[in-house]
C-alpha positions in Angstrom: 0.0 0.0 0.0 2.8 2.4 0.9 4.5 1.7 -2.5 1.2 2.4 -4.3 0.9 5.7 -2.4 4.3 6.8 -3.5 3.5 5.9 -7.1 0.3 8.1 -6.9 2.4 11.0 -5.5 5.0 10.6 -8.3 2.3 10.6 -11.0 -0.1 13.2 -9.6 1.9 15.2 -7.1 1.5 15.7 -3.4 -1.9 17.5 -3.8 -3.5 14.2 -5.0 -6.5 13.0 -3.0 -7.1 9.3 -2.4 -10.8 8.6 -3.1 -10.9 4.8 -2.9 -8.7 1.8 -2.4 -9.3 -1.9 -2.8 -7.3 -5.1 -2.4 -7.9 -8.3 -4.2 -6.1 -11.3 -5.8 -5.6 -11.8 -9.5 -4.5 -15.0 -11.3 -4.0 -18.4 -9.8 -6.7 -21.0 -9.4 -9.8 -19.7 -7.6 -7.6 -17.0 -6.0 -5.1 -19.6 -4.8 -1.4 -18.5 -5.3 -2.6 -15.4 -7.1 -0.9 -12.0 -6.9 -2.2 -9.5 -4.5 -3.4 -6.4 -6.3 -4.0 -2.9 -4.8 -6.5 -0.7 -6.7 -6.3 3.0 -5.9 -8.6 5.8 -7.1 -7.1 9.3 -6.8 -7.9 12.8 -8.1 -6.5 16.4 -8.0 -8.2 19.7 -7.3 -9.3 22.1 -10.0 -6.6 24.6 -9.2 -3.8 22.0 -9.0 -0.8 23.2 -10.9 -0.2 20.1 -12.9 -1.4 16.7 -13.9 -4.7 15.1 -14.8 -6.8 12.6 -12.9 -5.6 9.0 -13.4 -7.8 6.5 -11.6 -7.6 2.9 -10.8 -3.9 2.7 -10.2 -3.1 -0.9 -10.2 0.1 -2.3 -8.6 1.1 -5.9 -8.3 2.6 -6.6 -4.9 4.8 -9.6 -4.1 3.4 -12.4 -2.1 4.8 -13.6 1.2 7.5 -15.5 -0.5 8.6 -12.6 -2.8 10.2 -9.5 -1.4 11.9 -8.1 -4.5 11.7 -4.4 -5.3 8.9 -3.1 -7.4 10.0 -1.4 -10.6 8.6 -0.5 -14.0 5.0 -0.6 -12.8 2.5 1.8 -14.5 -0.9 3.3 -13.6 -3.7 2.1 -15.9 -5.5 5.3 -17.1 -9.3 4.7 -17.3 -10.4 8.2 -18.3 -9.1 11.7 -18.5 -9.1 13.8 -15.4 -12.2 15.8 -14.6 -12.4 18.6 -12.0 -13.6 17.2 -8.7 -16.2 19.3 -6.8 -14.7 21.2 -3.9 -17.3 19.8 -1.6 -15.9 16.4 -2.0 -12.2 17.4 -1.8 -12.8 19.3 1.4 -13.7 16.1 3.1 -10.1 14.8 2.7 -7.7 16.9 4.9 -4.9 14.3 4.9 -4.0 14.3 1.2 -1.4 11.6 0.4 -0.9 10.3 3.9 -1.5 6.8 5.3 -4.3 8.3 7.4 -6.0 9.5 4.2 -5.7 6.0 2.9 -7.4 4.5 5.9 -10.2 7.1 5.6 -10.5 6.4 1.9 -10.9 2.7 2.6 -14.2 3.4 4.3 -17.1 2.6 2.0 -18.5 5.5 0.1 -22.3 5.9 0.2 -23.7 5.1 -3.2 -25.6 8.0 -4.8 -29.2 7.6 -6.1 -28.0 7.2 -9.7 -26.4 4.5 -11.8 -22.7 5.3 -12.4 -21.7 5.6 -16.0 -19.0 3.1 -17.1 -16.4 4.8 -19.3 -15.4 3.1 -22.5 -11.7 3.4 -21.8 -9.4 0.4 -22.4 -8.4 0.4 -18.8 -11.7 -1.2 -17.7 -10.7 -4.9 -17.5 -12.9 -6.4 -14.8 -16.4 -6.0 -13.4 -15.0 -4.9 -10.1 -13.0 -2.1 -11.8 -16.1 -1.0 -13.8 -18.0 -0.3 -10.5 -15.4 2.3 -9.4 -16.7 5.8 -9.3 -14.9 8.4 -11.3 -15.1 12.2 -11.0 -16.8 12.3 -14.4 -19.8 10.3 -13.1 -19.9 12.3 -9.9 -20.1 15.6 -11.9 -22.7 14.2 -14.2 -24.8 12.9 -11.3 -24.5 16.2 -9.5 -25.6 18.2 -12.5 -28.5 15.8 -13.1 -29.7 16.1 -9.5 -29.5 19.9 -9.8 -31.5 19.8 -13.0 -34.2 17.5 -11.5 -34.4 19.8 -8.4 -34.9 22.8 -10.6 -37.7 21.1 -12.6 -39.4 20.0 -9.4 -39.3 23.6 -8.1 -40.8 24.9 -11.4 -43.6 22.3 -11.2 -44.4 23.3 -7.6 -44.4 27.0 -8.6 -46.7 26.2 -11.5 -49.1 24.3 -9.3 -49.1 27.2 -6.8 -50.1 29.5 -9.6 -52.7 27.2 -11.2 -54.0 24.9 -8.4 -55.8 21.7 -9.6 -59.4 21.8 -8.6 -60.4 18.5 -7.1 -64.1 17.5 -7.2 -65.8 17.7 -3.9 -67.4 14.4 -3.0 -70.6 14.6 -1.0 -70.3 11.7 1.3 -73.0 13.1 3.6 -76.6 13.1 2.1 -77.5 16.0 4.4 -74.8 18.2 2.7 -76.1 17.3 -0.7 -79.6 18.2 0.3 -78.4 21.5 1.7 -76.7 22.3 -1.6 -79.9 21.5 -3.5 -81.8 23.8 -1.3 -79.3 26.6 -1.8 -79.5 26.1 -5.6 -83.3 26.3 -5.5 -83.2 29.5 -3.4 -80.7 31.0 -5.8 -83.0 30.2 -8.7 -86.0 31.8 -6.9 -83.9 34.9 -6.3 -83.0 35.2 -10.0 -86.6 34.8 -10.9 -87.7 37.5 -8.5 -85.0 39.8 -9.7 -86.2 39.3 -13.3 -89.7 40.1 -12.3 -88.7 43.3 -10.4 -86.4 44.5 -13.2 -89.1 43.8 -15.9 -91.2 46.6 -14.4 -88.6 49.1 -15.5 -88.5 47.8 -19.1 -89.0 50.5 -21.8 -92.5 50.4 -23.2 -91.4 50.3 -26.8 -89.1 47.3 -26.1 -90.3 43.7 -25.8 -88.1 41.6 -23.5 -87.3 38.0 -24.2 -89.5 36.9 -21.4 -92.4 38.9 -22.7 -91.9 37.6 -26.2 -92.1 34.0 -25.0 -95.1 34.8 -22.9 -96.9 36.1 -26.0 -96.1 32.8 -27.6 -98.1 31.2 -24.8 -95.1 29.4 -23.1 -96.2 28.3 -19.7 -95.2 30.5 -16.8 -93.5 27.6 -15.0 -91.3 27.1 -18.0 -90.5 30.8 -18.1 -89.5 30.7 -14.4 -87.4 27.7 -15.0 -85.7 29.4 -17.9 -85.0 32.5 -15.8 -83.4 30.3 -13.2 -81.2 28.4 -15.6 -80.0 31.2 -17.8 -77.6 34.0 -17.0 -79.0 36.9 -14.8 -80.6 39.5 -17.0 -80.9 37.3 -20.2 -84.7 37.1 -19.9 -84.8 40.9 -19.9 -82.8 41.5 -23.0 -84.6 42.9 -26.1 -86.2 40.0 -28.0 -84.7 41.6 -31.2 -81.2 41.3 -29.7 -79.1 39.1 -31.9 -78.2 37.1 -28.8 -81.8 36.3 -27.9 -82.2 33.2 -30.3 -79.0 31.8 -28.8 -80.3 32.1 -25.3 -83.6 30.4 -26.2 -81.9 27.7 -28.2 -79.5 26.9 -25.4 -82.4 26.4 -23.0 -84.5 24.3 -25.5 -81.5 22.1 -26.2 -81.6 20.9 -22.6 -85.4 21.0 -22.1 -86.6 19.1 -25.3 -85.4 16.2 -27.4 -84.7 16.9 -31.1 -84.5 14.0 -33.7 -83.4 16.3 -36.6 -85.5 14.4 -39.1 -85.1 10.8 -40.1 -81.8 8.9 -39.8 -81.3 6.2 -42.4 -79.8 2.9 -41.5 -76.3 2.1 -42.6 -77.5 -1.4 -43.5 -81.1 -2.4 -44.2 -84.3 -0.5 -44.8 -85.7 2.3 -42.5 -89.5 2.0 -42.2 -91.4 5.1 -41.1 -95.1 5.4 -40.5 -97.0 8.7 -40.1 -99.9 8.5 -37.6 -102.3 11.1 -36.2 -105.8 12.6 -36.1 -107.7 13.6 -39.2 -106.9 16.7 -41.1 -103.4 17.4 -39.7 -101.6 17.0 -43.1 -100.1 13.5 -42.9 -100.3 12.8 -46.6 -98.7 16.1 -47.7 -96.0 15.8 -45.0 -95.2 12.2 -46.2 -94.8 13.6 -49.8 -92.5 16.3 -48.6 -90.3 13.8 -46.8 -90.2 11.5 -49.7 -89.3 14.3 -52.2 -86.5 15.6 -50.0 -84.8 12.2 -49.7 -85.3 11.2 -53.3 -84.6 14.4 -55.1 -81.9 15.9 -52.8 -80.2 12.7 -51.5 -80.9 10.3 -54.3 -82.3 7.7 -51.8 -84.2 4.6 -53.0 -87.6 4.8 -51.4 -91.1 3.3 -51.7 -94.6 4.6 -50.6 -97.3 2.6 -48.9 -100.7 3.9 -48.1 -103.3 2.4 -45.7 -105.5 5.4 -45.9 -108.3 3.8 -47.8 -111.1 5.6 -46.0 -110.6 8.7 -48.2 -110.6 8.2 -51.9 -108.9 11.6 -52.4 -106.0 10.5 -50.1 -105.0 7.6 -52.4 -105.3 9.8 -55.5 -103.3 12.5 -53.9 -100.4 10.2 -52.9 -100.5 8.5 -56.3 -100.0 11.9 -57.9 -97.0 12.6 -55.7 -95.5 9.2 -56.4 -95.8 9.7 -60.1 -94.1 13.1 -60.0 -91.3 11.9 -57.8 -91.0 8.5 -59.5 -91.6 6.2 -56.6 -93.5 2.9 -56.4 -96.8 3.1 -54.5 -98.5 0.2 -52.7 -102.1 0.3 -51.5 -102.9 -2.0 -48.5 -106.2 -2.8 -46.8 -105.1 -5.1 -44.0 -102.2 -5.7 -41.8 -101.3 -8.8 -43.8 -101.1 -6.8 -47.0 -98.9 -4.3 -45.3 -96.5 -7.0 -44.2 -96.3 -8.3 -47.8 -95.7 -4.8 -49.1 -92.9 -4.2 -46.7 -91.2 -7.5 -47.6 -91.6 -6.6 -51.3 -89.6 -3.4 -50.9 -87.0 -4.7 -48.3 -84.2 -3.7 -50.7 -85.0 0.0 -50.5 -83.3 2.5 -48.2 -86.6 4.0 -47.0 -90.2 2.9 -46.8 -92.8 5.6 -45.9 -96.3 4.5 -44.7 -99.3 6.8 -44.8 -102.1 5.8 -42.4 -105.7 6.9 -42.1 -106.6 9.7 -39.7 -107.9 8.4 -36.4 -109.8 10.1 -33.7 -108.1 9.6 -30.3 -111.5 9.1 -28.8 -112.5 6.2 -31.1 -111.2 3.0 -29.4 -112.1 0.8 -32.4 -110.1 2.9 -34.8 -107.1 3.1 -32.4 -107.1 -0.7 -32.0 -107.2 -1.1 -35.8 -104.2 1.3 -36.1 -102.3 -0.7 -33.5 -102.8 -3.9 -35.5 -101.4 -2.3 -38.6 -98.3 -1.1 -36.8 -97.7 -4.4 -35.1 -96.8 -6.2 -38.3 -93.2 -5.1 -38.1 -91.3 -4.1 -35.0 -88.9 -2.0 -37.1 -91.6 0.6 -37.9 -90.6 4.0 -36.6 -93.8 5.9 -35.7 -94.1 9.7 -36.1 -97.2 11.3 -34.5 -98.3 14.2 -36.7 -100.1 17.1 -34.9 -101.1 20.5 -36.1 -99.5 23.6 -34.4 -102.9 25.2 -34.5 -104.3 22.8 -31.9 -105.0 24.0 -28.4 -102.7 23.1 -25.5 -105.3 20.9 -23.8 -106.1 19.1 -27.0 -102.5 18.3 -28.1 -101.9 16.9 -24.6 -104.9 14.7 -25.0 -103.9 13.5 -28.4 -100.4 12.6 -27.2 -101.8 10.7 -24.3 -104.4 8.7 -26.3 -102.0 7.9 -29.1 -99.4 6.6 -26.6 -101.0 3.1 -27.0 -99.3 3.1 -30.4 -96.0 4.0 -28.8 -95.0 6.8 -31.1 -91.2 7.5 -31.3 -91.3 11.0 -32.8 -93.6 14.0 -33.1 -94.1 16.2 -36.2 -95.8 19.6 -36.0 -97.5 20.9 -39.1 -99.0 24.2 -40.1 -96.6 26.4 -38.0 -97.3 29.2 -40.5 -101.0 29.2 -39.6 -100.7 30.2 -36.0 -99.2 33.2 -34.1 -98.2 31.2 -31.0 -96.0 28.1 -30.9 -95.4 27.9 -27.2 -97.7 24.9 -27.2 -94.8 22.8 -28.7 -92.5 23.7 -25.8 -95.2 23.1 -23.2 -96.1 19.7 -24.6 -92.6 18.2 -25.1 -90.7 19.8 -22.2 -88.9 17.1 -20.1 -90.4 14.3 -22.2 -88.5 11.4 -23.9 -90.4 11.7 -27.2 -88.4 13.8 -29.7 -89.5 16.4 -32.2 -88.5 15.3 -35.8 -90.0 17.8 -38.3 -91.8 21.1 -38.5 -93.7 22.2 -41.6 -94.6 25.7 -42.5 -96.6 25.6 -45.8 -98.1 23.5 -48.6 -95.2 23.6 -51.0 -93.7 20.2 -51.7 -90.8 19.6 -50.9 -89.8 23.0 -49.6 -92.0 23.7 -46.6 -90.5 21.3 -44.1 -87.5 21.4 -41.9 -85.8 18.9 -39.6 -86.4 20.0 -36.1 -83.5 21.6 -34.1 -83.3 23.8 -31.1 -82.1 26.7 -33.3 -85.0 26.4 -35.7 -87.6 26.2 -33.0 -86.1 29.2 -31.2 -86.2 31.2 -34.5 -89.9 30.4 -34.9 -90.7 31.4 -31.3 -89.0 34.8 -31.8 -90.3 35.5 -35.3 -92.0 38.9 -35.7 
């Protein structure tokens, strides 16, 4: 060991620092009769006047039977010298002394990183490859500083933009209190709207008043005032933002089917049902014309309205103009055959006879027709000119036929459409079409919240 120390001093000078020493045997059989080898890792300070770091000084020492002088030995250079941090050098106050060697022999605590193994030719064994060099120490130190800086930046960012965690209501009483507070807040907004409406200019019609003139129920107006931004119900009904406010509320209050959706595979079967005189035949012709003329859809028409001779002739005229096949059926069995005949089409439209919701026999007959195929999508056609009480009665009585959609016709023949909102608010059944004239195929639109809002606010 003493001879190795002297060789370190000769190579690196008296300012060299002993970082690590290790003894082991090399050669022989399983370590037997092998040479004792001392491995020394040393370094110099940044401001040392000379030399570079040469680590892993290896020196073969004679065994017990050999005491000849050591000469011509060399230090194996693993990597070029790298400046050692002063914080590490300051720990060694006994540079180049035997006391320093004993201190260096104490195990060095391994840092929390994997040491880099240099590619130098001096690395000859696995034991030597695990020796720390100043290069790996510097790299690890810089990496730790960088990680610490990143952590500080993340913490600072979180302080500036705290993450909002959802509040879980584990106590039912707390949830009930919050619901009561929300209800009270809604009532306050409604009262505020009512008080402020008294100061409304006489020549200006507020959004709330415009909807009231459309005969929208007061309960719905109160609900709308509670669920929209404060003051929205008092804006001028001619304000360009008014239709957006109404449409936003209707989107959550009603269901909209936006017309008829065709199947990706297979035929879509649609039947129009409803009371007499609501415009089922004309509406069916409008739908057929739009799909065939505008979308080039393969379609077929079927009529079961044999009670009125004019209805069959009217639909036959439309089918000839559009170029569609027309089937006339008188019984559920004939309807089943007609559907099977046109199963290769994209769309089959069925016109049914008008039925009074108060005639149980007619309603039962209609049910039998619709029961022939479970794929039939039923659209209940009602006139927008019907009174609130009557449309509610029609919807309730026709529910035995399980309608999927609602169509409102003749929206151009009435000055108030609030009945549509009153009837369909908070119901599962969806609004599919609205018609506003007799022209085929122009006067029909797929129902959306925006289009209904525009009709409610029309001048």
